[in-house]
N, C-alpha and C positions, 0 to 999 in steps of 0.2 A: 389546658385542650392537648389532647392529646396530641402527639406528631406524624403525621403523615407523609409517605410517598408516592407522589403521584400515580405509578407502575403499580405498589400495592393497592390501591384504590381503584381504579384502571379494572385491575383481574379478578379482584373481591366485588365488582359492580356487574361486568361480565357472567363470574358465574351464578350471583343472583338472579338475574335475568334468566337465563339456563335454568335456573327451578322453578323459576315462575316458567318459562313457556311449558317444563313437562308438570305439572303440577305437582311435582314432588312431595308438596305438603298438603294441601288439598285433599287431590285424589287418597295416599293413604287414610285419612282422615274419614271421610267421609266413608269407605269401604268400612270401616273397627264402627261408626256410626250403623249403618244398616245391616252389620251380621250383630253388632250386639241385642236390638230390634231381635231380629229374627232369632237369635239363640233364647231372650223373654218369652218368643211365641213359644218357642217348644218347648217347657220349662213347663207350662202351664197344660199342655199335650199329654194323653199319656205316657205311662214309666214302659210303653216298649220303644218309642220314640223317642224316649232319652235320651241314647247313646249318638245319634245325629249332631246333639249339642255341642261334642268335641271335634266334630268334623267341621263345622262352621271357620274356626281361623284359619285350618288349612286350608279351604277354599275360600273363603274370602283375599289369603294373599296373595292364592295363585290368581284369583278373577282379575287382583289388582293390577297385578304385574303383565298380565293380558291385558288389560286396556291400556296399563303407559306401553305396550311394544303397539299397537293397534294405534294409538297416536304418532306414534312416532312420524309415521306418513303424512298426519297432514300436518302437522308444527314441521316438519324435517329436523327433528330434535332426538335425540338415541335416548335409551333404556335410562343408562345409566347405572353403576353400579353404586342403586341405596341399598342392598342386602336382602334382597326381596329373597332371595334364595336360600337367607340362613332363616329370613321369620318363615317359610317358609317349611323348611326341614324341623325349625325348633317346633312347631305347633305337630307338624306330624307326628315326632317323637313322645310328643307329652298324648298325641291323641293314641296313639296306637298301643304305647311303653308303660305311658305312668299316667291312666287314663283318669283313675282316683285322684292326683294334683289338681285336676282343672276341675273336683269339684268338691275341692278343699278351699281350693284361693278362689274360687269362682272358672265361670268357663272367660270370661270377656279376659279376665287378667293376661289370659295370653292373647289376647288382641293388643293389648298393653302391652306385654313385652314386644313383641313384635312391631308395635312405633318406636318402642326405647333403642331396638336392635336399627330401628331402619334411619333413628332420629344419630343417636351417636353415630353410627355410619357415616353420615354425609356431616355433624358437629351442627345436626338443626339441633338448635337449644327448643326452640319453640317444640318441636316433637318428639325428643324424646323426654322431655315434659308430662307434654298433654299424657303419652304413654307411663309414666309413670302413674300419677294424676288417676289414670283408667286403672292401675291396677288396683289402687290405693283402694277404690271406692269401690272394686268389683269383693277383693278382699272385706268388705267391713262389712254390705249388702248379703256376701255370702254368709256370716259368722252371726250377724243379727237378724237373718228371716226365719221366721219360725217356721213357715208352710209354702213349701216350691211350688204347687198346684193350686193355690189358693187367689185370686187374681188381684185381691184386695192386700194380698201379703207384702213386707217392706222389697222381698225381692223382687218380687215380677213390677210395680210402682218404681223402686229403685233402678233395677233396671232399665223398664222405659224411659226412664229421665235420663240417665246416662248415655241413652242411646238417641234422645233430640240434640245432648247437650255435645256429645260429639259430631254430630250434624248441623251445629250452631256452629261451632268451632274450625268445622271445618266450612261453614261460608265465608265466616271471617279471615278463614285465610287464603278460598278463593281469593275475595275481595283486596286481598294484599298482594294478592298475584296480579292480578288486572295492572295497579296501580304501578307495581314496579313495573308493567311492560310500559305502561303508558305514560312514563316519566323517562323520557326514552332523549333526555337534556343530558343528565351527567353520561349518559353511553359513549356521544359521542368523541371519535379519534381524534388524539391529541396530534397526529400525526408523524410520530415517531413508532417506526416501524421497529425497535427493541419491544416498546409499549406497547404496540399494535399483534407484535407475535405473539407476548405472552396473554392478551385478553384471547388471540388463537384458542393458545394452548387452556388458560380456565373454561374456557367454553366445552373445551373436547374433554378435560379431563372430568368434568360434572357429568355429562353426558355421551362420554365414549365416542360418540357419530353425530354430527350434524350435515348439513347440505349446506349448501351456498348460501343458498338466498337469506338459512337463520345465521350463518355463523355472520355477515353483512349486518343481518339487523341485530344483532345481541352483542355485538362487539363497536358497532357504526362503522368499522371500517368500510368504505364502498370496496364495491364490486371491486373495483377496477385497481386499485390497491389491494385488495385482501386475495387475487391470483396470484400477484408478485409475492403475499408472504405464507401462502402456500406451499408455492415455490417452492422457496426458501428452510420453511419447516420440512418438505415432506424428500429439497436434497440433502438437511440435516438428521434426517432418519427418525425425526421426530413425530411425523404426522405418514399417515398413510393414506392417499386420494386412490377410491374407484365410482365406475359405474353403472350407474341401477339404473335401465331403465327411464336412462335420454336425462340422468341426477344424478350432478356430481356427488361424490361423499366421501367429506373427511374421516379419518379415524386417527387415534391418540395411540401413538404405538408403546412397550414399555421405556424406552427411552426417552420419551415423550415427558411423562408422568412424570419418573425422576428429576426431567430437567426441569419440571414445572415445580415440584417441591424445591429442593433445590432453589430457585432462583424466587419462589417465594419465603423461603428463609431466611437468604439472603436481605431483605430485602426489609423484614420484620425486624433482622440486625439493625440495617439502617435505620430505621423508624425507632425503635427503642435506643440506639445510638445517640437520635438528636434528641427524644424524648430526654434523656438524661442530661 
């Protein structure tokens, strides 16, 4: 059994709950599934509309980012730095500068690339594996399809199956996110200020920002103690506080990210030493 360090487990738990609250896994998977169905539908239209297919991945990732941005208000959790900008730019470069690549490897492959970027950026194995699988299936369907505009062709049928499969996977991811948020027992604060500070930094490191109720919910730290933790972190320059529309938000600073990285690496070193 691998050795564990309570503070590291606490930080990882807080980060997982934050990603679940942001729907950082299910949201892009659902968007990729819908986009794949749209691409499949466009492939059956007249050739004059065919160029729209290469724009679908750009629109999909842009709309996913906007949806995540809108969700920050009801959830109190920020968008995070998941790499949507990279996915959008990558999709746009291929669409406007290298569109032939899309038709060679399959337009859904661009969606798979974006998912892989998001997964690698967030160290989410589930997400980047889904992206690689999407790329592989899209390439196979494109190279084996005989008639792009025939509804009975492998490309159309396979595209429909791929889109539905992504939606099913998104549903499974959503269920997992809900289960993660519901299992609040392991997220309770253990009363150690240093560990609680690390929990707060872990949440903000994933989400960029969060309001106090969300921080209390995701870290398990009582709000009366959370105020003291935020005061300490703000005084140390690790967190920046701001108030908008009577909501108290906390944002992680560059120094806070560096502190989070340093402390996590140190704790991993302790865990590896114990395991040895």
